[in-house]
C-alpha angles and dihedrals in degrees: 000000000000112000121182120218090235138007129180121233101245114163138158090287094060091044093050090047091052093050092048092049090049093047090050086064097215102118102168127069107316148127097329090056091052090049095049091048091054094047094046089053089052093048093048092045092232110187105154100018136079129220131205126180121229137179103267142357090253090055090050090056092047093051092041089057090049090050088052087056098250116161148134112336094024129112126217122197114220134169118259097224099070138093116280088255094093095046091046090049092051091050091047089063092055091251126122121245118228113205118225132185127251133229119264095225103047102017085227122126115298101232094196092057091039089058091055087061097055117117137163088274094057110115104165147355129225114216117190130196110224124214108293095359134081130206124262094259097180090055091044091053092051092049093049092048091050095056100025093246130162114231124218107196109209101207096163089125099040110053108148095020125119133216117208092336095316124108116242105257098038100086112027126107092236118356128192132192134191127216100182124149097281103033118111089262117031134197091181079263131346148116144208137222121208117199136177104233140046087235092056091047092053089050088055088050090055095043093052092051104050093269093298115141097230110158113225090226086074102041092041086064090058092254133122129227119162129195113218097214124074118193099177136036113261143179142228092250106129123127118246121238090242093059092047092051090057091044091055091057092043090052090058087058098049094106091053092043091050096046092049095047093046092050092047091050093047089052093048092049092051093052101037097046086071095062120091116229092031127101117197129200112284093221119100086210091226096137097020133097096206115216094197140356123232142189130201113222111203134208097041093291100118098104091044087049092053094048090050092051091047091053089052095049100260117129120221137183142195116235090201158348102217111260094232087068096057119103092230092060101046093096094060132085121263138176130219102316097173095127091050088049094051095044090045089062093048109036124102130166118227130194118302125156137135098262098042107138128224088241089056091049093048090051090051092048092047090050092051091049091048091053093055092043090051 
């Protein structure tokens, strides 16, 4: 049995939508992008927030930081155990990343340690939801208010999840999503920025279109109308129509995706929690749409564990090498990152996708049990 660590849900509806988008012949940002933005707003139940689609989750983080006013001379606190996207986005604004530790239970940013890193240069904090766990948003709000910080909520893992009855995206200062090839919902690639005001939304529109003031009510009708003056620096960060067409079909399946991934995570937790030498996620996944499922392999056996699963046809991944260990990041300030260091040596991602079968899960569980028995 060969089981990949991740696999997008691509069916006849997505293929048909892609063909129709290509046959339409409008390959840039157009009507499908406008439709997906509207449907995402309805799905997320956005009442006092505004959403704009962009080309990738990394671009969403970058533009979110710019909307938060981050720039040269500023510092932005970010968790170490995250993909390099957040660090790259901070650096792209001209600001300096400051690396914080994560909590051992949730792998989300440790707000106590993050507060120790705040200085007069601190402009913002990035808080990332990790896998099956969400940030401490009450604590985050208090910290931000105490030091007058902007918050960029990296919800690239948690699209479709809820926190105390509120959909992720409905309450954050600036919230960003990713729709890359292996996220719960994919647009081939894509991202979204959710902001609080119409003014911030219009700023995102400019930023994603090279600073041109092209109103979406024109491009969303598959028409072009350029302005020939640019007041602010912008980027080529818009979402193409083809990607949005696939996203529209994916969004229709989010309830099915969420149910399948929750059930798979609950089944994993029940079985793996019985094995000595393995730590499982602490979340019960009840209000979460998990992007990935991880185990923590103790006693320095993680790499041996990965080799064993690979030999038995089970794919694994690393999400991720802690940022403080990367060469690019060595020049930047960091706090005590001992927890991220420990977790970074233990964590391994095992297969989770919408169509994973119970037979496949049982085979994976048996393989893990066999490793520890051997």
